[in-house]
C-alpha positions, 0 to 999 in steps of 0.5 A: 543597454547590453542587457536589453539587447541580450534579452531581445536576442534570447526572446528571438532565439526562443521563439524560433526554437518553439516554432521549429518544434511545433509540428503542424499537419498541413493539407497539401495537394500533390496531384494535378488530376482532380479525380486523383486529388480526390482519391489522394485526400480520401486515402490520407483521411483513412490513414489519419483515421487509423493513426487516431487523428480523427480531426485531420481525418475528417478534414481530409474527408471533407476535402473530398466533397469539396474537390469532387462533390458529384463523385461516388466518393463524396457521400462515402467521405461524409459517412467516414467523417461521421464514423470518425467522430463517432469512434471517438465519442463525438456524437453531436459532430457525428450527428451533424455529418449524418444529418447533412448526408441524409439531406444531401444524398437522398436514396443513397445505397448506404442510407440504412447505415446512416440512419443506424449510426444516427440512432446509435449516436442518440442511443449512446447519449442516454445517461439517465432515463429520468433526464435524457428523454429527448435522446431516448425519443430520437433513438427510438424514432430512428430505430423504428424507421430502420425496422420499417424502411430496412427490415431485411438488414443486419441493422434491423436486427440490432435495432429491434434489440435496442428498441427492447432496451429502450422499452426497459429504460422508458418503463424504469422511468415510469416505475421511478415516478410511480414509486415517487408518488407511492412513497408520498401516498399520492395514490391516484398518480401512482396508480396511473403510472403503474397502469401505464407500465401494464398497458405500454411496457408489459414485456419489460422486467418492470411489469411484475412490480407494477402489477404487485403495486396495483394489488397493494394500493387497491387493497389499501384503498379498500378496492379488494375486487380491483386488487384481486383482478391484478393479483390474478393477472400477476399469478397467471403470467408470473406465478413463479415471481416473487412479486406474485408471492408478495401480492398473494400474501396481501390477499391470503394471510395464511400463504406459505412461501415456496422456492423459486427458480428464476431463468436468466436471459442472455443478451447479445449486441451487434458490432459492425465495422463500417470502415471495411465497406470502403477500403 
């Protein structure tokens, strides 16, 4: 009996100690004025965001909307909630906040930013061009929308840059499939994929190999004139390319290799700090 009482006492003390050690953040409204309550919630959200507690920060930003949905701070809080999620790579949560913003606050001055962040959220979820076609298509759709609706913004400049990268991703997917068919000697589907690169992705780095493969396959099939056509196209546009040399060797066995110097192209990205807009 004494042992039972001892164990019971121990469990009660242990439970009390455990509860006292748990630090739980509770949302407390101190101000009586509704507008002041809203500002207090927003500032607390910013403070928690800077501390790295994005979930409590989002909770405070959402409180702003609940307290005063007609104020200018309500849509800003929604965008800050989306940005908080994005900053910690919770892209789907950020997308949900952004879609809600665009549906609820139509024609808001920061609509361009919302679409940009929405596009970037989808763009950053592209891991494998062979699988993530849905994210590729969505990001491309939103970046194109930015170029059409907000052409004179910094977002448009970065959208154009990222669309070029998306074109490279889509072209690499086509090249992967084309080479897959080529390895299995499925000439017609391989030709169709290479032609798609030539027709739709002629500004990408994959155009040269696609043209070479069309020379190679057509020559193999006995379509010499067709092979020459693609060889001329490759030579006219990419005469310093190694792929041109390879294609030329197919049609001219006496071709001697020349030295080639390749130009490198630098890439730059645009980094924007959204938080400063509303501090």
